[in-house]
C-alpha positions in Angstrom: 0.0 0.0 0.0 1.1 3.6 -0.5 0.1 7.0 0.6 -1.1 9.4 -2.1 1.2 12.4 -2.0 4.4 10.4 -1.2 5.5 8.6 -4.3 5.0 4.9 -3.9 6.0 5.0 -0.2 5.4 1.8 1.6 3.0 2.0 4.5 1.3 -0.4 6.9 -1.6 -2.6 5.7 -5.0 -1.1 5.5 -6.1 -1.5 9.1 -8.5 0.3 11.4 -5.7 2.4 12.9 -4.3 3.3 9.4 -7.8 4.3 8.2 -8.3 6.5 11.3 -5.0 8.2 11.0 -5.4 8.8 7.3 -8.9 10.2 7.6 -7.7 12.6 10.3 -4.9 13.8 8.1 -7.0 13.8 4.9 -4.6 11.6 3.1 -5.7 8.9 0.6 -4.2 5.5 0.5 -4.4 2.5 -1.9 -4.3 -1.2 -1.0 -3.8 -3.6 -3.8 -5.7 -6.8 -4.6 -7.9 -6.8 -1.5 -11.3 -7.5 -3.1 -11.9 -11.3 -3.5 -12.0 -12.6 -7.1 -15.6 -13.8 -6.7 -16.7 -10.2 -6.0 -15.1 -8.9 -9.2 -16.1 -8.6 -12.8 -19.3 -7.7 -14.7 -20.7 -11.1 -13.7 -19.4 -11.3 -10.1 -21.2 -11.1 -6.8 -21.4 -7.3 -6.6 -22.8 -7.0 -10.1 -25.4 -9.6 -9.2 -26.2 -7.7 -6.1 -27.0 -4.6 -8.2 -29.8 -6.6 -10.0 -31.8 -6.4 -6.8 -32.3 -2.6 -6.9 -33.0 0.3 -9.1 -30.0 2.0 -10.6 -29.7 5.3 -12.5 -28.3 5.3 -16.0 -26.9 8.4 -17.7 -26.3 8.2 -21.5 -24.2 10.9 -23.2 -26.3 13.4 -25.2 -23.3 14.5 -27.3 -20.6 12.6 -29.1 -17.9 14.6 -27.2 -19.5 14.3 -23.8 -17.3 12.7 -21.1 -18.3 14.4 -17.8 -21.4 13.5 -16.0 -23.0 15.6 -13.2 -26.0 14.4 -11.2 -27.9 17.7 -11.6 -26.8 18.7 -15.1 -27.6 15.2 -16.5 -30.8 14.8 -14.5 -33.2 15.4 -17.4 -31.5 12.6 -19.5 -31.3 9.8 -16.9 -33.3 6.6 -16.9 -34.1 4.3 -14.0 -33.2 0.7 -14.7 -32.9 -2.6 -12.9 -29.7 -4.1 -14.5 -29.2 -7.8 -15.2 -25.9 -9.5 -15.9 -27.0 -9.8 -19.6 -27.6 -6.0 -19.6 -24.1 -5.4 -18.3 -22.5 -7.7 -20.9 -24.4 -5.9 -23.7 -23.6 -2.4 -22.3 -19.8 -2.9 -22.1 -19.8 -4.3 -25.6 -21.5 -1.3 -27.3 -19.8 1.4 -29.4 -17.9 3.9 -27.3 -20.6 6.5 -26.7 -20.1 7.7 -23.2 -22.4 6.6 -20.3 -22.5 6.2 -16.5 -24.4 4.0 -14.2 -24.8 4.5 -10.4 -27.0 3.5 -7.6 -27.2 2.5 -3.9 -26.8 -1.2 -2.9 -28.5 -2.9 0.0 -25.7 -5.3 1.0 -26.1 -7.7 3.9 -23.6 -8.3 6.6 -22.2 -11.4 4.8 -21.8 -9.5 1.5 -20.0 -6.6 3.3 -17.9 -9.1 5.1 -16.9 -10.7 1.8 -16.0 -7.3 0.3 -14.2 -5.7 3.3 -13.0 -8.6 5.5 -12.5 -7.7 9.1 -13.0 -4.0 8.4 -16.8 -4.7 8.1 -16.9 -5.3 11.8 -14.9 -2.3 13.0 -16.1 0.4 10.6 -19.5 2.1 11.2 -20.7 1.8 7.6 -23.5 4.2 6.5 -24.1 3.2 2.9 -22.8 1.4 -0.2 -23.2 2.2 -3.8 -22.1 1.0 -7.2 -20.7 3.2 -10.0 -19.9 2.2 -13.6 -18.9 3.9 -16.8 -17.5 3.4 -20.2 -13.8 4.1 -20.9 -13.1 7.9 -20.9 -16.2 8.9 -18.9 -15.6 11.1 -15.9 -17.2 12.2 -12.6 -16.0 15.8 -12.4 -14.0 17.4 -9.6 -15.7 17.4 -6.2 -15.3 16.6 -2.5 -17.6 14.4 -0.4 -18.6 15.1 3.2 -18.1 11.4 4.2 -15.2 9.0 4.4 -15.2 6.2 1.8 -13.5 3.0 0.7 -13.6 2.6 -3.1 -13.2 -1.0 -4.2 -12.5 -1.6 -7.9 -14.8 -4.3 -9.2 -13.9 -4.3 -13.0 -11.8 -2.3 -15.3 -9.5 0.5 -14.3 -10.2 3.9 -12.8 -8.0 7.0 -12.3 -8.5 9.3 -9.4 -7.0 12.8 -9.6 -6.7 13.8 -5.9 -6.3 17.3 -4.6 -6.3 18.8 -1.1 -8.4 21.8 -0.2 -5.2 24.0 -0.1 -4.3 22.9 -3.6 -7.8 23.7 -4.8 -7.6 27.1 -3.1 -4.3 27.9 -4.7 -5.8 27.0 -8.2 -8.8 29.2 -7.5 -6.6 32.1 -6.5 -4.5 31.6 -9.7 -7.7 31.7 -11.9 -7.3 28.1 -12.9 -10.6 27.0 -11.3 -13.9 28.8 -10.6 -14.6 30.0 -7.1 -17.6 27.6 -6.9 -15.3 24.6 -6.8 -14.1 25.8 -3.4 -17.4 27.1 -2.1 -19.7 24.4 -3.4 -17.4 21.4 -4.0 -20.0 19.5 -6.1 -19.7 18.0 -9.6 -21.8 20.9 -10.9 -19.1 23.5 -10.3 -16.5 22.3 -12.9 -18.4 19.9 -15.2 -15.9 20.2 -18.1 -15.7 17.6 -20.9 -12.4 16.0 -21.9 -9.9 13.6 -20.3 -8.2 14.1 -17.0 -5.0 14.8 -19.0 -6.6 17.4 -21.2 -8.7 19.1 -18.5 -5.9 19.5 -16.0 -2.9 19.5 -18.3 -1.4 16.5 -16.4 1.1 15.8 -19.2 2.0 19.5 -19.7 5.1 21.1 -18.3 2.8 23.5 -16.4 -0.5 22.1 -15.2 -3.7 23.9 -16.3 -5.4 23.1 -13.1 -4.6 22.4 -9.5 -1.6 20.4 -8.3 -2.5 16.9 -7.2 -1.7 13.2 -7.3 -3.0 10.5 -9.6 -4.1 7.1 -8.1 -4.9 4.3 -10.5 -7.1 1.4 -9.3 -7.1 -2.0 -11.1 -9.7 -4.7 -10.4 -9.4 -5.8 -6.8 -7.7 -2.6 -5.5 -9.1 -0.4 -2.7 -8.8 3.4 -2.3 -9.3 5.0 1.1 -10.8 8.4 0.3 -11.1 10.7 3.4 -13.9 13.3 3.5 -13.0 16.7 2.1 -10.4 15.4 -0.3 -11.2 16.6 -3.8 -11.2 14.1 -6.6 -12.0 13.8 -10.4 -12.6 10.2 -11.5 -12.1 8.8 -14.9 -12.6 5.3 -16.4 -9.5 4.2 -18.2 -9.8 4.4 -22.0 -9.3 0.7 -22.5 -12.5 -0.6 -21.1 -15.6 0.0 -19.0 -15.1 0.1 -15.2 -17.2 -0.8 -12.2 -16.5 0.1 -8.5 -18.1 -0.2 -5.1 -18.1 2.8 -2.7 -18.6 2.0 1.0 -19.1 5.1 3.1 -18.4 5.1 6.9 -18.1 7.5 9.9 -15.5 8.2 12.5 -17.4 10.1 15.1 -15.8 7.9 17.8 -12.5 5.9 17.8 -12.7 2.9 15.6 -13.3 -0.3 17.6 -14.9 1.6 20.5 -18.1 -0.3 20.0 -18.3 -4.1 19.7 -19.1 -5.7 16.4 -22.7 -6.8 17.1 -23.6 -3.2 18.2 -22.0 -2.0 15.0 -24.1 -4.2 12.9 -27.4 -3.2 14.6 -26.5 0.5 14.2 -25.5 -0.1 10.5 -28.8 -1.9 9.9 -30.8 1.0 11.4 -28.8 3.6 9.4 -29.3 1.6 6.2 -33.0 1.3 6.7 -33.3 5.0 7.5 -31.3 5.8 4.3 -33.3 3.4 2.2 -36.6 5.0 3.4 -35.3 8.5 2.5 -34.1 7.3 -0.9 -37.5 5.7 -1.6 -39.3 8.9 -0.7 -37.0 11.0 -2.9 -37.5 8.5 -5.8 -41.3 8.7 -5.5 -41.0 12.5 -5.5 -38.8 12.4 -8.6 -41.2 10.1 -10.4 -44.1 12.4 -9.5 -42.2 15.4 -10.8 -41.4 13.6 -14.0 -45.0 12.7 -14.5 -46.1 16.3 -14.0 -43.5 17.5 -16.5 -44.5 14.9 -19.1 -48.2 15.9 -18.8 -47.2 19.6 -19.2 -45.2 18.8 -22.3 -48.2 16.8 -23.8 -50.4 19.8 -23.1 -48.0 22.2 -24.8 -47.2 19.9 -27.7 -50.1 17.6 -28.3 -49.5 14.6 -30.6 -50.8 14.9 -34.2 -54.3 13.6 -34.8 -54.7 10.3 -36.7 -57.7 11.8 -38.6 
């Protein structure tokens, strides 16, 4: 494992203490080959788990589109319940960009298979799956929660920046102020590759200073809250990853494992209820919009 920001420096294995220290210092870390083989791939256990729930699919609306933002792409999304056959078809299609994301309801056994002993000592709040075709990106943003990102299939690149590095880029006019103030994917939703958007291969970067972490299938990235990241699927193939979010309100390990599981179940149920409510509201809004469109543009008469 290595710390992002110290070139390939060897560090301790990804343990509870390492995670706690890294999150407090806002330093990312990568651990190689930790996700079991049976969990990987477009036909593995995690892909199968996604067939139990509704996912959100975002297709590109332009040939040159690579960046996908939740809000800016909202009008173009579709709700689907993916099957393994759908995944196989999707990754074999021509290279028009797309992204797929959604929350997963993983049981204790499934979390244990994915995280090993960490599933008993981390207070997990949610899990979600994210996929995209090669070249597609989730633009620069920072999350308010800690996360472990486990690469399920393909390769993903994470361009990682501290808040100070973002602030310096804003002051230099390389980024809009909204990136610092808002920190969402809406603030800098710019199409192009990581290399072209930030000038990573140029003598002088066009964007903020940062570090590149590359995840292959089986790898795990520790992503502390507040650390900015722009994520790109490698050009060679589609990629799929699992994001497990967790909290560090108290020292890790302060509560025994059974209590953790009960708290996690309660948190997941509360989150599921909220997501179902938001989904119903979104469907209701979509129905209202569709009715308004039909009123404004009635279909031609058959007569």
